[in-house]
N, C-alpha and C positions, 0 to 999 in steps of 0.2 A: 545645265541643264541636265536634267538625269532621264534616260528611256527604261519605257520597257522592256525588258530581255526578249530574242525573237516566243522564247517557248512559252513566257506571262503573255505576249502580244496572243499566240495563237492560242493561247488558253481561254482570253479573253474572247476573241474573234466566236472560238467555237461554243462559248456560254451564252454569247447572244443570237448564236444560229439555233440552237439547240430547240431551247425554249422561247416563248412570247416573253418581252420586257418591255420597261418603261420609254425604248427608246436611247437614254441618258446611256455612256459608258459607264460599263461596272467596272470593282475594283475586282480580280482576280483571287479567287478564292481557296490562298496557299492553305495547304497543311499548317504550318505554322498559324497561320491567322483565324481559322479557322477552330481548332484544339483551344487556343486562347480564349478566343469567347466563348466553350462549351466550359472552359474552364469556372466562367462567372456563375454559374449553377450548379444546381445540385443533382440538375436531372440527366440521367444518362443521354449520349448520342441517339440509340433506339427509342429513347421515350416515345409514346404517340401523343401528340396532343390533341389529333381530332380529326374531324374528315374533313377536307375543304372544298366545297361549292366551288363552280360546276363539276370538277374532274373527280368531286365524290371519291378522291385518294386518299388516303392517310398522311399525314403532314408529323412526321418527325422533329425532336429538337434537333438533330445533326441536321435535318432539313432547313430548318430555322437560322440554325446556325450561320448556313452559306448565303443565305438571303442577306443577314443582315448584316456581313463581311462586305458581299456582293454592293451593299447599300453606301457602304462608308461607317457603318457603327463604331464604337470602340468597343470594346467586348462590357466595359461597365453599363454602356448602354441596353446589353443584351436580356436582362431577367424585365426589363419593361416590354420589350421587342415579344419577347416570349409571353407576359401577359394578355397582351392586345389580340395576341393569336387566338391565344385559348380563347378570347370573348367572341371573336368572330366567329368560331365557330362552335359556338353555344346555338342549340335549335331554336334556341328563341330567339338569337341574333337575327335567323331568316337568312342567311350569305348567300344563298342561293340568288333568293331576289335581289339582292343589291348588286350582287354581281352583273346579273343577265337582264339589267335592268335598261330601257329608252332610256329614263332619266338619269337627273347627275348624283345621284348618292353615289358617295363613298367613306372609306373609314375613317374618322377622324379621331383622332388618341389624344386624351385630357390626361396628365398626369397628376397625382395629386398628394401631397404630402412629403417628408425629407428627401426624398428617393428621385426628386425633381431638383432640389438644390445641389444635391449632391454630384449628380451627372449634369447639370449645368441645361436642364429644359428651361426656357427664357415661357414667361408668362405676359411679361409686358407689351411696350409700342411695339409693333411688328413683330407678333409672336407668330401669324402664321405667313408670314413674308421670308426673304433670302435673308443669310447672315448668321445662321443659329445652328451649331454643326450638331446639337442632339436632336433637336426639332426635326430639322431637316431628314437627317440621315435615321431615325426610328421610325418615323414615320411613311420613309422611303423604303425600307426594309420591310413593314406590313404590306404596301402595296405591292412590293416585289413580290412577296409570297403570295399575296393574291393573284397576280398575275402571272408568275412563274410556276408556281405549285397549284393553282386553283384553277390555272389554265384559260383565265377570264382574258383572252386575245379581244382588242380592240377589231370592231368590224366582224366580228365569228363568234364569239360565245359573250364579250360584252358589247353589249345593243346600245351603248348609250349614244343618245344622236350628236351629240358637240363635245361633251366632257369637259375639265375645267382644268385647273390647276391644282388643285385639291386632290386629284385624282394619281399626282407625282407623290406628292405628299403632305402630310396633314397633320400636326402634333402641335402641342404647348401645353406648360404647365397651368394648373390652378393657384392664382393668385391670393394670397390668406391677405383677405381685407375685411376681415371682422365678423363676416357672415359666416355662418353654418358651411364647413367645406360641402359639397357635394357627394365625395362619397361616403360622410359622416351621416348623411339621409336614406345613404343606400345600405346600411349596417355598419359600416365599419368606423374604426376609433378616426378620430381628426388626428392622430399623429401617428396613422398607419399610414404606408405607403399604397400607392393602388393605383389602379387604370381604367377608367370607363372611354366607351368605343362606342361612338354614335356613327349611324348614316348620316351624314350632312352632306349637303349639296352646296354650290358657291356662295360666298362670303357674298351680302347686299349690303350696301352702305347707305346707311340713313342719313340725312345730315340736317340737323333744324336750323334756318337761319331767322329763324324770326323771333325765340324767344331771347330775353335778355339777364333772365336768374334763373335761377334754378327750380323755383315755385313755378315757374311761365314752364319751363319743361314738363 
């Protein structure tokens, strides 16, 4: 069994005390890991992605890379994390309201196109549950950025009454099922890779125990 070195353990504890987090242990963001993550995108570390509410501070690619490493992302996942973070910081997304509301809303990341298969974002059974690293860590990286960079601390600036599991991580891929892909309906080519972010509540399970055929459903 391997153990963290005293220096790495100290860095982890400092990171967890420095800013709010999601309550789970973090991967120490070593220089090597952050540099490997940054190498997966064209934008430089200092490139500004946008303004993160409610802190209303600039978020750079370097800031996002640190969160991705802490969340456990492979470098290949980082372009999806960046796209999702850029999306939540668009004015139309109204992230301040989502971050501070007493309601349960939280970013849900939907990955479209070939990149989903390339990096292993799952779309099938259990896709928003445990067991799929890309789903879990991409979703977690977005939420860590929201909490650590946006300073959305539960009970202080994040006023959600109870919260839900999606506020740890929520990410899945859109399956190719014969219908026009969601991103194609929004102006992208079907064969393009894209990311959609939705302010989503907790899942609600709807069961139909009465129907015996597809027609009756």
